[in-house]
N, C-alpha and C positions, 0 to 999 in steps of 0.2 A: 576464400569466401568472406563476404562482408555481412556481419550480423548486427542487428540493432536490438538492444536490451531496454525494455521499459516495463513498468508495473504500476499497480495501485492507482488506476484511473478513477475509481469510485464514481462511476456514472450513476446519476440519479440520487445524488447526496440529499438526504432529508433536510428539511427546513428551507433549503435554498435551491430546490430542484430546477425551477425555471432560470434563475440567475446562473447556476452552475452549468445548465445545459448550454447556454451561450458560450461560456468559457471553455467547456469541453469541445464544443464544435470548432472553436478557433484553434485549440490545441491539435485536434485530429487533422485539421487542414495543414497545420505546420508539420505534423508527423508525416503525412502523405507527401508533402513537398520534400522533406528530408530523405525519405525513401527513394524518391526519384533522383534527386541530386547526387546522393551518395551511392546510387546503384546497389542498394541493399538487396541481398538474396534471401535473407531469412530474418523475420521479425519474431522476437521472443517477448511474449506478454506474460509476466510472472505473477499472475493472481490479482484478486480484487478488481476485476474488470468492472463489476457493479458494486454499489455501496451496501446492498442488502440482497437477501435471497429472493425477494419478489420485486424486481425493478419495475419502474413505471414503463408504460408503452413508449413514452418519449425517449427514455434511456435506451430501451431495446432497439428502437428505430435508429438512433444515432450509432449504436454498435454495429448493426447489420449493414447500415449504409456505408460505414467505414470499410467493413470487410468486402463489400461489393466493389468499392473503389480500389481497394488493395488488390483484389483479384484481377481487375482490369489493367493493372500495371504490366502484368505478364512476366515479370522478372523476380518477383518476391513471394516466397512461401511464408507461412506463419505457423507458429506453435503457441497455443494458448493453454495455460494451466490455471486451475481454479485456486482462489485464495480462501481465507477463512470467512470473508464476507459473501462469497459466491455460493450458490447452490450447485453442487456437483452435477446433479441430475438435470438441472435446468440448462447448464452450459453444454452438457453432452447430448441433449435432445436432438440437435441438428448435426451431430457428429459425422454421420455417414454422408450427408449432403455436402457439408463444408469440405470434407476430405476430397471430393471431386474437384474442388477449387484450390487444392494444395494448402488447405488450412486445417491443421491438426489440433484437436481439442482433447485435453485430458482433465476430466473432472475429479476422478478418484483413481488411486493406484489399484489396478486389478491384481489378482493372485498370480496370474501368469506373466504379468508385466509387458505383455505384447504391445499394448497401446502406448506404453511409456518409452519403449526402446525404439528409437527412430534413426534411420540413416537418411541424412539430408544431402542430396547430391547437388553439386555445383554445375552451373551452365558453362563454366570455363574449362576448356580442355586441360588435361594434366592436373586438375585440382581434384583431390580425392573427396572433397566435401567434408562433412563431420558426422560423428555419431553423437546422439543426444539422449540423455536420460531426462525425459520430461516429467519431473516430479511435481505434483500439485501440493497443496496444503495437506499434511498428513494428520488426519483426525485421530483422536485418542482411540477410537474403536478399531482403527486400522493398525495400531501399534501394539496393543496389549489387551488382555482379557481381565475383567475385574476379579479381584481375589478378596474373599470375605476377611475382614479384620486387618487388611493391609494398611500400614501406616503411610502417611502422606509422603515422607521421604523415600520410602520403598516404591511407591507408585510413581513418583517423579523420576527416580532412577530408571525404572523399567520403561517409562515413556521415552526418555533420552536415549536409552540403549536401543529401543525400537527404531528411532530415527537413524541412529548411526548404522544399525544393521541394514536398514532399507537401502541407504546409499551405498554401503559396501557390496551388497548383493547386486545392485544395478550396475555398479562399476565392473564387477567381475563378469557379469553377463555381457556387457558391452565389449570388454576386452576379448572375450571368446569369439565375438562376431567381427571384430575390427581387424580383418586380415590385411588391409592396406596401411595400417598404422596411421590412420587419419586422426586429427585432433578429436578429443572427447570432451563434451560439455555436459553440464547438468543444470537444471533449474531447481528452484525451491521457493517455498513461501513459509518462512519461520523467523524466529528471533535468534540471531547468532550472538553469543556472549562477546562483549567488548564493543557492541554497536551503540550508537547514540539514539535516544528516543526524543520525540517532540511531543508537545502537549496533546496533539490530536490522536496519539496512539498510546499514551500512558495508561489510559483506562482499560486497555486490553492486555496489559502486561503486569498484573499483580503476581508476584512471585517469579520463578524462573522456569516454570513448567515447559518442557519441550525445547529448552534453549541448549544449543551445542556450540562448541568453539570451532574456530577455523581449523585447528589441528585435528579435529575429529571427522572432517570430511576426507574422503579418499584422495590420495595424491594422484591417482590415475586421471582425474579430471583436469583438463588444461584451463578451464574457466567454469565458474559456477555463478549463474545469474540468479540473484535472489530478489524476492519481493517481500513486502510486509512492513518494512520501516520506510518512513517518508523522506528521510534525508539521504541524498546520494553519498555513498561512503564505501570504503573497503573494510573488510572484517579482519580484526586482529593483526593489522599491518600487512595482510596478504593482498597483493595487487590483483590476483586472479579470482578472488571471492568477493563479489561486490553487490551492493544494493544500487539499483538505478534511482530509487526514490520516486515519489509521486510527481507527476508532471505539473500539478497545481498546488499552491500552498493550502494546506488543510487546517492550519491554525496560525494565529499571529506569531507564535514562536518560530515559525518557519520562514518568516519574511526576510531574515538576514542571510539566508542561504539560497544561492541560485539553484533553480531546477534544471535538470539536464537529461539528455539521452546518452546512452553508452553505446559506442560502436566498437565492435571487436572484429579484427581482421585475422584470418587464419592462413594467410598465404605462406607457402613454403613451410608449413608446419609450425610456424612461429606465431605466438599470440601478441598482437599489437592492439593497443586501445586508444581511443580518443573520446573526449567528452564534447557534446554539442549543447550549448546553453539554450534553454527554452525561453522565449521572450515572455515578459510579463504582460498579460492581457488585462489585468485589473490592478489598481493601486490598493495595497493593504498598508495601513499606517496605524501605529500606536502613538497617541498624543497624550501628553501629561500636563496638568496644570489645574488652576482653579476653574470654576465654571465660566467665569468671564474670560480667562486666558484661553480656555478651550474653544469658546465661541470665536475668538479672534483668530485662532489657528485654523479653524474650519473655514472661515471666510477667506483666509489667505491661500487656501489650497489651489494649486494649478496642476491637476493630474493630467498626464499626457496619454494614459492608457485608454483603450477603446471602451471599457465597461465601467459601470458605476463604481466609484471607490468605496471600499469598506473600511470602517474605522473601529478601533478599540480605544476607548477613552479612560484615562486613569485620573481620577479627581484627587487633588491634594487638599480639598476643603475638609473640614472636620466631620461633616455629615453630608448625606445626599438628600437634598431637598427636592420635593415634588416639582416646585416651580423651576428649579435648575434643570431637571430632567426634561420637562416640557420645552423649555427654552432651547436646549441643545438639539432636541429632535426637530423642532421647527426650523432652527438654523440649518441643520443638515439637509432638510427637505428643500429649503430655498437654494442651497448651494449644490444640490443634486448629488449628494453623497449619502451613504447609509451607515448608521451606527449599529454595530452588531454586539458590542460588549461595553459595559460601563462598570468600572470598579473603583473602590476607594484605596488610595495608596497606603493609608495607615493600617489596613488590615492585611494579615498574612495571606488569607485566601480571598481574592476579590469577589465582590457580589456581582454576579453576571446577570445581565439583562438581555433578553431577546426581544427586539422591537421595543415597545414602551411598557411592557409589563415585567414584574419579577418572575423568576423561574419558578414554576410549580414543580411538585414532585414528579409529575408525568414527564417533565423535560429533563430530569436528572438521569444520568447513566446509572444502572444498577450498582456499579462499582462505587460511585459517589455516595449513594445511599448507605451501602455497606461500610464505607470508610467513616462516615459520620457516626454510624452506630458503634463501630469499633473503637472510636475515640472515647466512648463512655463505658467500655467494657473493662472490668477489673478482675476477671476470673483468672484461673491458674493456667489456662492454655495460652501459649504465646501468640501475639498478634501475627507473627510471621506464619505460624501453622494455620491459623484461622484464615488468613488471606489466601494461602495456598489451597486449602480445602474449598473455599468459596470460588476461587478461580476454576478449580476442577469441576465443580457443579455447574458453573456458568458455561464452561466450555461444552460440557455434555448437553446442556439445554440448547446451546446455540447450534451444535451439530445436529440435533434432532430437528431443529427448525429448518436447516438447510439441506435436508435429505432430498 
């Protein structure tokens, strides 16, 4: 059986919904073409299908249109699990309808695990197919109950142990059902220790809450398909525990790394893998220099991609003058490119601009506001403990919003 692993689509990304819509449409066309050419029998989408719990109608239309085209292929099933950005109930709403089209959706892990334990049969004779533990993002309330007076390190340990135990239980249940000794796979949407983060995801990883290592996953699984981190990578040196990464760059820190799809083959009970590079549909560039030098670099751009290039500008001038800012934006408009970020090279933390205005507090992430406040805190509680407690509160709030 040939399986394709992808994750972190983030349909309907805020600020750039219309621009991202075009980019996502091109990616989904490429994905569908790959499914046809490679004769994929199972598509695994490992969370963060949408960028938020209440996606736009445009994002939903793109999602369901893709599922309709996927179903029309006739040879490819799909398993979709929720990520931390997704609403579990929203994803599961059409669950019974989609199941009729061989599309299985798991928004939350049920107590009996019935929805998460799947036997995926192959159309190829003599191929036993696979058994799959379709594990979505495990929310804090799924893993433990609050205990009055519990210290943060105790809470963190119980959360991690809850994740470890969930995977161990699912692996055991699959082994009991797997009479043909077929390959066993699992999905997940979490942070694994030893993985690399990019700027687009650092704000959701204060502390190590819910992080487990490669060695803490059950060895019964022949491949574990993960979502949540945006760089394609293996975990802790293990070839069979992998992040597919996001299909599109979600920050300028990701432009140095190719985006890819992961194809897993389970023929004859052996796990073989290959990576397929996703083409760049938009040019993302970081340019550095004085205001005059940046203007010259913008005018010299010859982007070959289909969509409007996006730029991050790093000014080496001593200060950011209003006239320079206006000149650079006018130049970008003339050259049909768009500036998303402007920062000063001399500062440790760049001043970021969206369009032509400074960022207001409404545009800052909660984590950024908390970090600024923490820098001025001189109390007896360690910064690490405060970050961990803040992350726990933020996770709880986010989970309530995505019910």
